[in-house]
Structure formats: C-alpha cells, structure tokens
N, C-alpha and C positions, 0 to 999 in steps of 0.2 A: 510483814507484821499482821498476818491473817489471824493470829490468836491474841491480838492486843486486848488487854483487860480481862482475858479469860483466867479463871481460877482453877488450877489443875492439880489433881492428886494422882501420882504414879506409884504403884506398888512395885517393889523390887527395883528401885531406881539408882542403886549405888554403883552398878557396873554393867558392862555389856550393853544389850539393847535398851535396858531401862535407862542407863546413863545417857545414851544417844537420844532417846525420846525426851528426857528432861532438858538436855542441852538445846536441841532443835526447837522444842516448844518455847523455851525461854527466849531464844533468838527471834522467835515469831511474836514475842510480846506478852507471853503468859507469865503469871505468877505460878511458881512450882512448889509443891510439897511432895516428898517421896518417902517411902518406907525402905528399911533395910533390916537385916537380922544379925549380920556379922560384919567384920572388917570395917570398923569406924573410919579408918584412913581412906577407904574407898568412898565412903559417904562424904567425907570432907573434900575429896577430889571432885566429886560431882557438884557439891555446893560451890566450889571455887569457879566452876564453869557457868554458873547461873547468874542472871541479873538480879533476881529476887527469889530466894529459895528457903525452904524449911525441910529439915530431915528428922524423921521419927524412927527410932529403933523399936519396931513393933512387928510381930509376926502376923501374917494374914489369918492365922488360926487363933489369935488372941482376941476374943470377942470384946472383953472389957477395954483392952488397950486400943483397939480400933475405934470403939465408941468414944473413948476419951479424946483421941486424935481428931475425929470428925467433929466432935463438939467444939474443940479448941479452934479448928479451922473455920467452922461456921461462925463462931464468935469473932474471930480476927478478921475474916474476909467478908462475912455476910453471906457466904454460900460457897458451894463447889460446883463449877460449871461442867467440868470434864473429869471423869474417872478413867484411868487406863489400868486395867487389870493385867499387869505384866509379870508379876511374881510367879515363878514356876521352877520346877526341878525335874531332873531326869536321871536315870541310871542305865548304863549300857549293859544290861543283863539279859541273857536268853531265858526263855520260858522255863526250861528245866532247872535253872539255878535261881529262879525268881521266888523269893520267900514272901509269905503273906504280909509280913511287916513292910517289906520293900514296896509291894503293891499298894498297901494302905497309905504309906507315906506320900507317894507320888500323887495318888488320887486325892488325898486330903489337902495338900498344898495347892495343887493345880485346879481342882474342881471346888472343893469345899471352901478354900480360901477365896476364890472368885465370888462364890455365893455370899459369904459372910461380909466381904468388903462392899459388894454391890448393894446388899441389903442396908448396910449402915449409911452409905452415901445416898442411895436412891430416895430415902425418906425425905431428905431436904429438897432434892430435885422435884419430887412429887408435890411438895408444898408450894414450890415456886413455879411449878408448871414449866420447867425448863431444865435441859441437861443432856449430856451425851455420855454414854458408857462405851468404851472400846475394850473388848476382850482380845487378848493376844492368843490366837490359835496356832496352828502349825500345819504344814503340808502333811505331816505324819497323821493328822486326824482327818485328812481329806482324800488321800490316795493310798493304794496298796503298795507300800514301800517297806524296805527292811529297816525296822526300828523297834525299840523295846515296846512290848505289848501294853504295859501299864502307861507309858507315855502316850502312845497312840490312843488308847482308850480315854485318857484324860482330855486330850485335845479334841477328840470326837464329841465328848460330853460338852465341851465349851461351845461347840457349834450349836448343839441342841439347846443349851441354856441361853445362848444369844437369841435364838429365834423365839423361845418362850418369853424371855424378858422383854424383847422388843414388842411382842404382841400385847403383853400385859401393861407395860408402861407407856405405850403409845397414847392411851387415853389421858395421860398426864403430860403429854407433849415432851416425853423423854425418849430419845432415840438410843438404840443399842446396836452396835456393829461388832464384827469380828474380823481381824486381820490375820491371815495365815501365811507366814513366810516359809520359803523353802530353806535350804541350807544357807547360813550366813558365815561371814568371816570369823565370827566369834560364837561361842556357845557350843551346841551339840556337834556342829561340823568339825570343831577342832579336835574332837575325840575319836573321829572315824579313822579306821585303818586306811592306809593309802590306797589300797586296791578298791575299797568301797567308794572313796571320794572320786577316784578316776572313773569308775563305772557311772557314778551319778552325773558327773560333768559331761560324760559322753552323750547323755540324753537331754541335756539342757541346751536350748537353742542359743542362748548367749554364751555358753561355754565357760561359765564362771559362777562362783557363789555370789550371793548378794552382800552388800555392805550394810552396816548398821545405820548409817546416815540415810541411805536410800529408803529403808523401811520407816525410819523416824520421820522423814519428810512426807512420805505418803500418809502416815498416821496423822500428821498435823493437818493435812487436807481433809481426811475423813472426819475429824472432830470439829472442823471449822465451820463458819457460817457460809462458806462457799459450797458446802455439801449438805443441803438441808432436806433432800428428798430421797435419801438412802436410809433404810431402816431394816434391821433383821438380817442383813446380808453378811456372808462370809466372803471376803475378797482374798483370793490366793495370789501370792506374789512370789513366783518361783523362777523367773527368768525364762519361762517357756519350756517346762519339763514335758517331754514327749514320751 
C-alpha cells in the first residue's frame, strides 16, 4: 500500500500499459482517474479493476476538456498528487512514406499532449508545494534502434521536457521523472515483424520482452514516498539490452 491516499491521474488509461498502471496503483492504495479517447468498453474494463476510479473521455490535446477535468478532480479530491503522462501513439512507417500529417499527429499527441496535461495539473501542485509527474518515455528515445523516426523524436523530446520541468518545478517541491521501457508484451512490440523481434531478443540479457505489470510496479515505486530523492531522471527499463 505504498500509494495509500495518493490521488492519481493517468492519461491513456483504458488499455495496455495505462490500464496496468491504473490497476497496480489502485492495488497500492491510490485513488485513480484516467483519460481515454475511444472504446468506452475498454474504459469500463479498467474501471472494473479499480477500487476507486473515475474515467474521463477527453483528449490530451483538448485544452478546455482537460482544464474542466482537472478542476473537477481538484474540487472532488482536494488536489492531484501524481500525474502519469502515459497517453501516446505510434505508426510503423519508414521515412520515405512518412507524411507530414503523420509526423505532426505523433508529435502532437506524444509531446504537446504531455505539455498541455502537465501544465494543467502542475498549477495545483505548485500551489500545494507537492506532487510528482511521471512521463512515459521509451527506449526508442534513448538508444539508436530501428523504430519510426517520429516516435523516436517524440520520446527523445519527452526526456528533454522531463529534465526542464524537473528543474523549473523543483522550487515548488514538485518532482518530475521519466520511465523509458523497452519492448513490452503489448503495444509497439506486438506489431513488429517476427525477424525484428527475434533480433531484438537476441541482444536482451533476460531474453524476453517486459510485462506491463513489471513496468507498472516500478512506476508505482518511482512516484511513491519511498523514492523522494530522484528528480529529472530518465530510467531505462529494457531487460539489459546490449
């Protein structure tokens, strides 16, 4: 119960890693609110796995919708202690076929969405002089691996944003961290051709992809009061990629 009493907002929490984060954080004692943009049935499934949860159908690019959600949570809960910027998208497109609109869409959701949500939530954290923001990065933003360039660029930007936010918000006792997983059992890894997955696993010390629960459990530690002296860091969690 390391997150007992914590009030947590997770973007993109209706499936995949976001759902795992919501489920694990709830099991650790947190109140959970999460966002989603499609598949209401997936959101309902996430809610069914939580002890106490709220779901909001709002895009991370919807400034007014995000502001209204944060205002409602601040009123209902008295504040938000933890923000997990998990919402993100990718497309498996090579550079030669990558249209400008594709590039803009990934950068907007992954980078601008993180900025907009962080700005909305950080204001309350700054007033209370307390809070943790966890940005979900990726190994693709940390290492030279074969991955779509707009996805890699967006996740590299998340690292830079994490460091800048951590420096700026530290004066308000708000910490900002980034967790960068390698390939997981769900998400980007599911769409890789077999030969690329085989090649990737040949270079991973543990010889397997990571699980959603493994990442979610570590995320719970990162935002907990057991981890109070880490700030501005990007932690790579890739099973030992050599």
